[in-house]
N, C-alpha and C positions, 0 to 999 in steps of 0.2 A: 366116452375114453375123450380126455381134453384136445382139443384141437390148440396146436401152441402158433402162435403170431404175435408179430410184432409194431407196434408203432412208433415210427419216428419223427419227431419236429423238432424241425430249425424254426428258426424266428428271428424277424427284425426285433431290439430291444425297446420294449413296453408295447408290444403288438397283442401282448396277452397268452403265449406261446407255453407259457409256464401253468397258466390259469386252467387254459383248456385241457392239458396235461393232467392236471388234479380234478378235472370235474368227470374226465374219459374214467382217470382211476376208479373213482367211486362209482361212477355207473355201470362201467364195466365189472368191475370187479377184479380189478389185476392193478400190481404195483406200477410204479412211476418212481423214476429215478432222474436227479438233476443234479444237484450241488450232493446227494449223497454217495455219487460215485466218486468222488474225492474223498470222503471217510473210507470208503472199500478201496481203494486203491492205497492209500496209504497203509493199510490193516495188513492185505496182501502183499503188497512188496515189503512193509519195515520200515519206508522211510518217512519222514516228517508230513503231517498233512497240508503245511504251509508251503510246501514246494509245489503242489497240484494245483492248490488254493491259486499261486503267485505266477503259474505260466497257464490256469483258467482259459482255453480260447483265446490262446495269445502264442505267436508263433514269432521266432526271434532269438538266434543265439546272442545277440548283444542284449537282451531283454535277460535275459538266464545267467549269463555269465554277471552282467550289475547285481542283480540280483543274488546269486551267491555269494559276491565278493563285498555285498553289502550287510543289509540286516541278518542274514542269516549264514555271515560268515565265517561262524562256527562249527555251525552243519558241514559244511562245504569242506570248513579242515578235515569233520572224521569221515565223510564220503569218500570227498575232494574228484579229480579228475581222473583219479587212476581205477575210480568204481565206473566207470564208462558212462555217469551218469549222460543225459543229453535229453534235448527236447524230445527226439527221435523214441530214446528209451521211454520217456514218461510217458509218451504217445501210447508206445507199445504194451505198458504196463497198465493204464488207462483203457485200451483195448481192451485186453484179456479178460479183464474185471465185467466189459458187457458182454463179453462172446458168455463167460461163466455163468452169466445172469439169465442170459436169452437159453444154454444148454438148462435150467431149471424151469423154465415154462413161459408162459405171455408173458408180456413188460412193454411198458410205455419207458422211449429214451427221450431224453430233451436235450438238445445241441451234441457235442461231443463227439461231433462225425458218425455219431452211431449207424445214419443211413450207409454208409461206405462200410462201416466195417463189419455189417450184418449184411452184406450186395449180395453173398451168395446164397441168403436164408431164402425158404421159402414163406409166405402168407407174412410177407415185412411189405407195410403202408407208409410210403416216406410222405412226409409230409411240412409243407412250409405255411409260417405265418404272417403275414404284413398288415399294416394299416398307415395311415395318417400320419405325417408327423406331430399334427395336433392333438391328435389322439393317444397318441404314443406318451406323449409330454403331459395330459393331464392322466393317464393311468398311473403314471411314475410317480405323479406331486400324491395322487390321492394317497398311493401306498410309502408316501417318504423313500422313496428310491433316489432322489437327488441332493444330496447332499448339498447344505447350505442353498435351496432353492433359492432364496431373497435374492441373493447375490448375482442371479442372472437375469438377462432378459429373454423372451421367449426366444429370440434370435440366435442366443446364445445356448438354450438348450436343444434347440434344434443341431446345433453343432455339435454338442456332447453326443447326441445320438448317433450322429454322424462318425464320431470317431468311435463309438462303443460297436457301430456295425462295419465297420473298417476294417476293425481287430478281429470281430468273427470271422469278416471274407477273408482275411488272410489265412487265418489258422485253417479253416476249412479248404479254402485254396489250396494251400499249401499239403496239406496230408489226403487230400483225396484226389487230388488233380482234374475236379472239378469245379464248378462258378457257383459260389456261395449265393442263393436266392433267384438261380435262374431257373425257370420253368420244367426246364432240359433234368433240370439236375436232381428232380422230383416228381412223386408220381401225383401231388395234388397241391395246388398254391391255393391260400385262402383269405381273404383282407376281412381280417375283423370290424373294421370298421364300417365294411359294409353289410354284412351277415351278423356281427354281432359275437358276442363269445359263445351265448347260447346255439348259434344259427351252425359255427362253426362246429360245436360240440357235434350235434344232431347231424350233419353232414358227413363227419367221421365214424360216427355210430353206423349212421346208414348204408356207407360203404363196407364197414367190417360185417353185418347181418347182411348185406348182398354177397357176401363174399362163402357166407355158410360158416365163417370163424365161431359168430354166436347164436346162438337160438333166441 
């Protein structure tokens, strides 16, 4: 009989959390979900994917209001405030998708407050990945994840990382009532600068095996 277990991965931007999730998915033979959740949430709700993409791990009615009244004005006219769409409703839709996926079997979730959403589930390992600022910048540059990188100094790139992390923290703290990145919010915190991607993967796999979730 299949042991149903879950791994959730919170991460600083550029710390390698998604790469670790993909490696674990390949080696453990279970699916991992990151931005795929946006497609699923859009399909299940009947809403436009761009709605979820543009509030992805962001918080604040001011942002959503500006978003709807701006580039997606026509969509807002169709659904409108009368539809009851707000940040909490969008979060609820995405949360339901995570729960439904978890009901189907083992899975790895990256971000999206999955650790909080699955807090009442057994066999759930909640991990947070951190790294040094320089390593994070190098990883993002290597994967061309900093748009117009030539325009920025290293100090400015580090500031961009901090702003991105602040957005993630604001989203997580608002919806979970916990503190993003704090050791007390997770089961395991790993530094990919110290351990490397391979080291992080091996530690997580080792815990999963020690728990008896896989043979």
